[in-house]
N, C-alpha and C positions, 0 to 999 in steps of 0.2 A: 636679401641685403643684410649684412652683418655690421655691427658696430665695432670699429677698430679702436680699442681703448688706447693703444700706443699713439695713434694719430691724434686723438683727443688730448692726450697728455702733452704731446708735442705742441699743439696749438696753445694750450694753457701756459706752457713754459715760455713760448715765444711772446705771448701777450705780457707776461710778467717781465720778460727781458725788455720789451718796448717801454714798459712803465719805468724800469730802471734807467733806460736811456733818457727818458723825459726828465727824470730827476737829475741826471748828470748835466743836462742842458740848462736847467732853470735854477740850480742851486748856485750860490755865490762863493762858497768856500772851496778851495782847491782840494783839501783832503776828502771832503764829501764827494766831489766830482770823481776823484780817483777810486773811491770805494764804490760808487755807483757804476763806474765803468767795469770794475772787476766783477761786481754782482751781475751786470748785464751779460758779460762774457761767460760767466759760469752758468747762468740760466740758459743762454743761447746754446752752449755746449750740451747741456742736459736735454734741451729740446731737440737738438740735432741727433743725439744718441737715440732718443725715442723715435724720431723720424726714421732713423736708420733701421731700427727694429721693425717699424711699420712697413717701410718700402722694401727693405731687404737689399739695399745697395750701400756699399761701404764708402763710396765717394763722398756722401754727405758727411760722414764722420771725419774723413780726412780733411775736407774743406773747413769744417768747424774747428778742428785741431789747429790748422794753419792760422785761421783768424784769431783764435784764442791766444796762440803764442805771440802774435803781433800785438794784441791788446795788452797782454800781461807784460811783455817786454817794454812797451811804451809807458805803461803806468809805473814800472820800476824805474825807468830812466827819468821820468818827470819827478818822482818822489826823491830820487837821489839829488836831482838839481835843486829841489825844494829844501832838502836837508843841508845842502852846501851854502844856501843863502843865510842860514842862521848864524848869529854872532858867536 
């Protein structure tokens, strides 16, 4: 039995992404929520890339890229709406 360091790194990154999601859920400020969502998506992508190296299947990276594009586009749209509300 060998220790797969890429798999352990992926698990650690996914745990950190879950912590960022918890911050996004429980903070009251919208800019903090947007930042936490971006951090969670970035950490999730890094974890997916580590998992891709560990497993050797590129579909994990493709799915992570699709989810990250959706999250980043959503946060940009919300931030634009937030900037439009300013006097």
